C-alpha positions, 0 to 999 in steps of 0.5 A: 236940527237934524244931523247932516247924514240923517237929513241926506238919508231922508232925502234919499228915502223920499226920492226912492218913494217918489220913484216907486210910487206907481208900483207901491200904489198898486199894492198899498193903494194910492191914498196910503202911498200918497200920505207916506210920500207927502210926509217923506217930502216934508221931512226931507225938506226939514220939517219936524213938527210934533203933528208931522211926527205923530202922523208918521207914527200913525202911518207905522201903526197903519202899516203894521195892521195892514201887514197882518191881513196881507199876503204875497206882493201886497204883504211885501209892499206893506213891509216896505211901507212899514220899514220906510216909515220907521226909518223916516221917523227915526231919522227925524230926531235921532240925535235927541232921542237916540235910543228910541230911534234905534229901537224903532229901526230894530222894529223895522228888522224884527217886524217887517224884515227891513223890506226894500232894496238895501234897507237892511244894510241901510238900517245897520249903518244908521244904527251904528252911526247913532251908537258911535256918535250919540251913545259913545259905542266902542269900536273894540270889545273890552275883553271876551270872558266866556261863561263857564257852564257845567251840566249837573250830573242829576240830568237824567234820561227822558222817561217818555223815550225808549231810545237814544238819538244815534251819533255818527262817528264822523261827518258823512260825505255830501253824497252819503248824507243825501242818499243814506242819512237824510231820512233819519235823525243823527247827532254829530258830536263836536261838529261845530266846536271850531266855530268862532262862536265857540272859540275866539268870539264865544257866545257865552261871553256877555261882553261879546254879545253886548259889543256886537249889538251895541247900546240901545238894541231891542229883541223879541222875547217870549214871556212865560214858560210854555206857549200853550199857557194862557198867561204866555205872551211876547214883547220887545225887550232891551237886549242888555236887560234880556241878557241879564235874565239868561244866566250867562255871566253866572248871574240871573236877575230875579225879583224880590218875590222870585216871581220873575217870568221866564224870558226866552228869545226863540225862533228869531233871526238874531243873526240878521239883526246882529250880522257880526254873529253870522260870521261866527258860525259855519253853515254846513254844505249839507243844507244845500244838497236838496234832500228829498224826505220820504215821510213828509210828501208835502215838503217844500224848502223855505221860500227865500232866495237861499232856501235857508232860515237861520234862527237863534234860541237863547234863554236860561235854565229850564226854558223849553219848547213843547213837542211840535213839528216843523215842515223843514229839514233842520240842522240844530247846533248847540253853541252854549250850554246843554239842551235835552232833545226829544224826537218821535217820527211823523208816522206816530202823529195820530198818537201825539194828541195835537192841540187843535185850537193852538198853533205854535208860534214856532211854526214856519208861518206863526199862524194860530190854528196850525195843528203842529203842537202836542198837548203831551208834556214829553218831559213829564216824569211818567204817564201820571193820571193815565192821560194820553194813553195812546202816546205812552203806548204807541209813541214812547217805544219809538221816541228817542232823546239825547242831551246836546253839548256845546259844539254838537249838531243835531239833524232831523228831517221835516215833520218829525216831532221834537221837544227841547229843554235847556238844562243850563243857560243855553244858546242854540242855532237852528238851520231850516232847509 
């Protein structure tokens, strides 16, 4: 029997689908929308047979496939469709299959962005209710024990760079940033040191990271060291299991044959999925100054309401992002651990050997075919066998590098080539604007 609050929520979702049927039918098609409304009405009336649940799962899969080939308002409608189908299916047996229900609600956030009016807030409420009532989640964190992370003195300068990324002695005024500093990269050492994420809510604490998420959560991770490799893949993974692979807490899970693949949570809006983390950072006012790039004439700010995209990057020692460029300004904040950064200006793109057949999964749209990734390993020791001669002759003399420490913030403009390598377990936040 469905718990009362779950039943009430299904009734509300069904009612909203009935109210919006004309608008959604215009974008998803009358037949597809009618199927979802019919299923929602049956679930809201208390039906919960195996055949009905399988039909809801089929609708989820159908919406996922439709999302892949859609754009604009049609894509938004299918994201709403996917989200509502996930909510309905999760509520149908949330007491009996709690972890599966929570994972399905997480997929609505990860895959569809929890599209629909107040759907994100609803999903957060439903997950927390399920965690507390059925999984015994605590309302208080059982101690915050930060991980002590030190940088090996053997960390050396990147051979593929000839300069160091400039550091500003003090944060510039908003006017000075917009008029003088927004055209070139710079580092503000210790700028984020006062954030709760580095203080009372330390993101280096496994206990805290598990607490803010609660039990049963899943996150998207990259499997493999380099997304240019054929054996690289992506999958959803239990949050607690993933954290055990990061090296936070001083230990890292390895198999007996030491062949455990590298796991990396990269370019994911973790702060939307776990909203308590959003309160642990402070977005600098610089991101709202509407700067104008001089080296990227095609620049457009992110298309969301805030014109800001915040993503998290979390992984063990050795994770890296190959050299690529993005179409946005970036404030990149190092929260936990140490990360080496390599930069080169967009004027040298012709010597970066872009990989024509591969689009970076880290680009703004995630579309294969976008030539924004270099074939060069910028963290290699030298020019090796003489490959990529134009890179070593033209790019290296103008490239810059630096190692970010906890609390450091790196700024760089759109279209700048950049690569990142974690020297220790590392947790970073990027702010695209």
